[in-house]
C-alpha positions in Angstrom: -0.4 0.1 0.2 1.3 4.0 -0.5 -0.2 6.2 2.6 -0.2 9.9 1.2 0.9 11.4 4.8 3.6 14.1 4.8 6.6 12.2 6.6 8.8 15.4 6.4 10.5 17.2 3.4 13.5 15.5 2.1 15.2 18.3 0.2 15.4 20.6 4.0 16.4 16.9 6.1 18.3 14.3 5.7 16.4 10.5 5.1 18.2 9.6 8.7 16.2 12.8 10.4 13.2 12.4 8.5 12.6 8.3 9.5 13.8 8.8 13.0 11.9 12.0 13.8 8.7 12.4 11.9 5.7 11.8 13.8 3.8 10.1 12.0 6.6 7.5 11.6 7.2 8.1 15.4 3.0 7.2 15.9 3.1 4.2 13.7 5.6 2.4 15.8 4.4 2.7 19.4 1.8 0.3 18.8 -0.3 1.2 21.8 -1.0 4.4 19.6 -3.2 1.9 17.7 -7.1 2.1 17.3 -10.6 -0.5 17.1 -9.3 -4.2 17.4 -5.9 -3.2 16.1 -5.1 -1.5 19.1 -6.0 -4.6 21.2 -5.1 -7.4 19.2 -2.6 -10.0 20.3 -0.9 -10.3 16.9 -0.5 -6.0 16.5 2.7 -6.4 17.2 3.8 -9.1 14.3 1.1 -7.5 11.9 0.2 -3.4 12.9 -2.2 -3.8 10.0 -2.0 -1.8 7.0 -1.6 1.8 8.0 -2.5 2.9 3.9 -5.5 0.9 4.4 -6.2 2.5 7.6 -6.0 5.5 6.2 -7.8 5.5 2.9 -11.0 4.2 4.4 -11.2 6.6 8.0 -8.9 9.6 7.6 -6.6 8.1 9.7 -3.2 6.0 9.7 -4.0 4.8 13.3 -7.1 3.8 12.8 -8.1 -0.2 12.2 -7.1 -2.0 9.7 -11.1 -2.6 7.4 -10.1 -5.4 6.0 -8.3 -7.5 8.9 -11.2 -11.0 9.5 -9.7 -11.7 12.3 -11.1 -11.4 15.9 -9.0 -10.7 18.8 -9.5 -12.3 21.7 -9.5 -9.2 24.0 -12.6 -7.3 23.7 -13.3 -3.4 23.0 
């Protein structure tokens, strides 16, 4: 998937700086930020869901993966 969200500007910052300090990338790296069933899923650190599909479906890249059919053992 392609996530059309601005994460930085490599014409003004180094790639390393964008990669390590972008608010978008850092929020996606913290699995505790995931919402909906992705946020409670026991496999979130392995899978994480597709952030691009979540963004396109809801406008939030931290929202739950809309095409995931798995039902987490923990309930919301």
